[in-house]
N, CA, C and O of each residue as an XYZ file, in Angstrom:
332
protein
N     250.227    171.582      7.099
C     251.154    172.569      7.611
C     251.993    171.913      8.701
O     251.474    171.206      9.565
N     253.254    172.154      8.646
C     254.158    171.660      9.681
C     254.749    172.844     10.419
O     255.105    173.856      9.815
N     254.847    172.709     11.719
C     255.420    173.768     12.544
C     256.554    173.156     13.356
O     256.390    172.114     13.990
N     257.688    173.810     13.326
C     258.834    173.349     14.105
C     258.908    174.155     15.395
O     258.928    175.386     15.376
N     258.947    173.443     16.505
C     259.035    174.092     17.815
C     260.376    173.758     18.463
O     260.939    172.683     18.260
N     260.858    174.701     19.234
C     262.055    174.413     20.022
C     261.686    173.352     21.063
O     260.509    173.159     21.367
N     262.679    172.678     21.596
C     262.414    171.638     22.595
C     261.655    172.187     23.807
O     260.692    171.558     24.247
N     262.058    173.354     24.369
C     261.302    173.875     25.517
C     259.847    174.211     25.156
O     258.938    173.978     25.953
N     259.635    174.754     23.967
C     258.275    175.093     23.554
C     257.448    173.823     23.362
O     256.280    173.775     23.749
N     258.045    172.811     22.774
C     257.337    171.546     22.567
C     256.931    170.934     23.909
O     255.806    170.458     24.062
N     257.851    170.948     24.884
C     257.515    170.425     26.215
C     256.355    171.191     26.821
O     255.458    170.603     27.426
N     256.377    172.513     26.656
C     255.301    173.344     27.199
C     253.966    172.990     26.540
O     252.953    172.848     27.225
N     253.964    172.848     25.221
C     252.738    172.512     24.494
C     252.205    171.154     24.958
O     251.006    171.005     25.193
N     253.086    170.176     25.087
C     252.676    168.843     25.532
C     252.056    168.926     26.924
O     251.005    168.332     27.168
N     252.697    169.659     27.840
C     252.169    169.799     29.204
C     250.822    170.515     29.211
O     249.898    170.097     29.909
N     250.709    171.588     28.439
C     249.460    172.347     28.399
C     248.325    171.512     27.819
O     247.205    171.543     28.328
N     248.609    170.777     26.773
C     247.585    169.929     26.153
C     247.072    168.909     27.159
O     245.864    168.704     27.281
N     247.982    168.275     27.872
C     247.585    167.273     28.868
C     246.829    167.936     30.015
O     245.786    167.443     30.445
N     247.353    169.040     30.501
C     246.746    169.752     31.631
C     245.314    170.196     31.313
O     244.441    170.164     32.181
N     245.083    170.602     30.082
C     243.775    171.121     29.700
C     242.864    170.048     29.111
O     241.757    170.349     28.663
N     243.322    168.806     29.110
C     242.460    167.695     28.712
C     242.343    167.439     27.217
O     241.390    166.791     26.784
N     243.269    167.921     26.430
C     243.239    167.664     24.996
C     243.827    166.284     24.717
O     244.785    165.869     25.368
N     243.255    165.582     23.754
C     243.755    164.253     23.390
C     245.100    164.320     22.680
O     245.935    163.426     22.819
N     245.301    165.395     21.915
C     246.550    165.533     21.163
C     247.050    166.971     21.264
O     246.294    167.887     21.586
N     248.335    167.147     20.984
C     248.882    168.499     20.943
C     248.300    169.262     19.755
O     248.131    170.479     19.820
N     247.993    168.546     18.667
C     247.371    169.192     17.508
C     246.045    169.840     17.895
O     245.754    170.967     17.496
N     245.246    169.113     18.678
C     243.949    169.647     19.105
C     244.131    170.895     19.976
O     243.372    171.858     19.861
N     245.136    170.868     20.840
C     245.424    172.020     21.691
C     245.834    173.228     20.854
O     245.323    174.328     21.065
N     246.749    173.034     19.912
C     247.211    174.142     19.068
C     246.059    174.670     18.218
O     245.926    175.883     18.054
N     245.231    173.789     17.680
C     244.080    174.220     16.894
C     243.138    175.075     17.737
O     242.636    176.094     17.261
N     242.898    174.676     18.966
C     242.032    175.471     19.851
C     242.647    176.839     20.134
O     241.936    177.843     20.175
N     243.956    176.883     20.326
C     244.621    178.174     20.539
C     244.443    179.075     19.322
O     244.201    180.273     19.463
N     244.561    178.501     18.138
C     244.388    179.286     16.914
C     242.942    179.766     16.766
O     242.706    180.898     16.342
N     241.985    178.921     17.110
C     240.574    179.335     17.065
C     240.323    180.500     18.013
O     239.638    181.461     17.664
N     240.877    180.406     19.204
C     240.707    181.484     20.184
C     241.337    182.782     19.692
O     240.776    183.860     19.887
N     242.491    182.681     19.062
C     243.164    183.865     18.527
C     242.324    184.502     17.424
O     242.213    185.725     17.344
N     241.737    183.668     16.583
C     240.876    184.174     15.514
C     239.650    184.868     16.117
O     239.255    185.940     15.660
N     239.057    184.263     17.129
C     237.898    184.862     17.795
C     238.273    186.191     18.439
O     237.507    187.152     18.366
N     239.434    186.253     19.062
C     239.897    187.492     19.680
C     240.065    188.590     18.635
O     239.682    189.737     18.866
N     240.639    188.238     17.487
C     240.809    189.223     16.411
C     239.454    189.735     15.933
O     239.301    190.923     15.652
N     238.479    188.845     15.841
C     237.137    189.238     15.421
C     236.497    190.162     16.454
O     235.875    191.163     16.098
N     236.652    189.824     17.726
C     236.101    190.682     18.793
C     236.753    192.065     18.776
O     236.085    193.080     18.973
N     238.064    192.089     18.540
C     238.763    193.379     18.465
C     238.227    194.210     17.309
O     238.077    195.427     17.424
N     237.940    193.546     16.194
C     237.378    194.249     15.033
C     236.008    194.830     15.368
O     235.708    195.968     15.006
N     235.185    194.056     16.053
C     233.858    194.549     16.466
C     234.016    195.729     17.416
O     233.312    196.730     17.284
N     234.928    195.620     18.365
C     235.173    196.730     19.294
C     235.612    197.987     18.550
O     235.160    199.089     18.860
N     236.498    197.813     17.562
C     236.947    198.958     16.764
C     235.776    199.597     16.022
O     235.644    200.820     15.987
N     234.936    198.763     15.434
C     233.774    199.288     14.709
C     232.803    200.003     15.644
O     232.245    201.043     15.294
N     232.605    199.437     16.838
C     231.721    200.084     17.812
C     232.286    201.428     18.258
O     231.552    202.410     18.370
N     233.575    201.466     18.509
C     234.214    202.733     18.904
C     234.078    203.768     17.804
O     233.796    204.937     18.069
N     234.278    203.337     16.574
C     234.139    204.238     15.434
C     232.703    204.754     15.323
O     232.478    205.937     15.069
N     231.747    203.864     15.514
C     230.339    204.262     15.418
C     229.967    205.251     16.519
O     229.217    206.201     16.293
N     230.502    205.011     17.709
C     230.194    205.898     18.842
C     230.755    207.288     18.604
O     230.123    208.285     18.952
N     231.936    207.359     18.015
C     232.576    208.658     17.851
C     232.160    209.392     16.570
O     232.540    210.545     16.368
N     231.396    208.742     15.721
C     230.950    209.370     14.473
C     229.446    209.604     14.483
O     228.661    208.709     14.797
N     229.077    210.788     14.145
C     227.666    211.069     13.918
C     226.818    211.194     15.164
O     227.245    210.935     16.289
N     225.616    211.597     14.902
C     224.625    211.812     15.946
C     223.878    210.504     16.220
O     223.524    209.793     15.280
N     223.634    210.181     17.481
C     222.914    208.941     17.782
C     221.468    209.005     17.281
O     220.847    210.067     17.259
N     220.962    207.862     16.887
C     219.560    207.771     16.478
C     218.886    206.672     17.295
O     219.530    205.690     17.662
N     217.619    206.830     17.578
C     216.926    205.819     18.385
C     216.768    204.501     17.624
O     216.590    204.491     16.406
N     216.835    203.400     18.356
C     216.628    202.081     17.770
C     215.128    201.800     17.750
O     214.427    202.003     18.741
N     214.664    201.337     16.621
C     213.254    200.986     16.473
C     213.135    199.470     16.362
O     214.136    198.762     16.256
N     211.907    198.990     16.389
C     211.698    197.547     16.181
C     212.255    197.127     14.829
O     212.850    196.057     14.701
N     212.063    197.966     13.826
C     212.574    197.665     12.484
C     214.100    197.592     12.493
O     214.685    196.746     11.816
N     214.744    198.471     13.255
C     216.208    198.445     13.357
C     216.668    197.103     13.917
O     217.567    196.467     13.368
N     216.043    196.682     15.012
C     216.423    195.414     15.635
C     216.158    194.241     14.708
O     216.954    193.305     14.653
N     215.057    194.279     13.984
C     214.746    193.181     13.062
C     215.777    193.104     11.932
O     216.167    192.009     11.527
N     216.222    194.261     11.419
C     217.263    194.263     10.391
C     218.556    193.647     10.942
O     219.233    192.884     10.253
N     218.881    193.984     12.173
C     220.086    193.426     12.810
C     219.951    191.917     12.955
O     220.886    191.177     12.651
N     218.791    191.457     13.417
C     218.570    190.010     13.573
C     218.665    189.287     12.235
O     219.279    188.225     12.136
N     218.054    189.868     11.209
C     218.085    189.247      9.883
C     219.519    189.148      9.363
O     219.912    188.120      8.810
N     220.294    190.208      9.538
C     221.683    190.204      9.099
C     222.483    189.156      9.871
O     223.313    188.452      9.294
N     222.233    189.057     11.167
C     222.908    188.048     11.987
C     222.589    186.639     11.531
O     223.470    185.782     11.475
N     221.314    186.399     11.202
C     220.922    185.074     10.711
C     221.611    184.763      9.382
O     222.068    183.641      9.162
N     221.683    185.760      8.500
C     222.358    185.571      7.209
C     223.828    185.225      7.420
O     224.348    184.302      6.794
N     224.494    185.964      8.299
C     225.916    185.710      8.564
C     226.122    184.325      9.163
O     227.057    183.615      8.792
N     225.250    183.945     10.087
C     225.354    182.616     10.713
C     225.166    181.508      9.670
O     225.870    180.499      9.697
N     224.225    181.700      8.765
C     223.982    180.716      7.718
C     225.206    180.601      6.800
O     225.592    179.498      6.413
N     225.804    181.728      6.458
C     227.012    181.719      5.624
C     228.145    180.969      6.301
O     228.852    180.189      5.663
N     228.315    181.206      7.594
C     229.403    180.540      8.330
C     229.189    179.042      8.394
O     230.149    178.276      8.307
N     227.930    178.608      8.547
C     227.662    177.173      8.616
C     227.990    176.486      7.294
O     228.378    175.318      7.274
N     227.830    177.220      6.183
C     228.122    176.649      4.863
C     229.617    176.462      4.648
O     230.016    175.611      3.853
N     230.452    177.230      5.334
C     231.913    177.181      5.124
C     232.556    176.041      5.825
O     233.773    175.872      5.741
């Protein structure tokens, strides 16, 4: 993928990459994209939590509930490592 930046934007990217200790501007831009992706994921989780809070009657968490959550988290983590 190639991205064309205006001269002022390119200067800013070069300065930011150096200021933040990145070896290349590519590494800096990649990190910015990773952070943006993480932010989008966090926003999605927040939306789901808000939806869950506003829907239905609360139920108590049991040990089994927590274990199901942990198991699902482990499955998701394993899937991500494979990608």
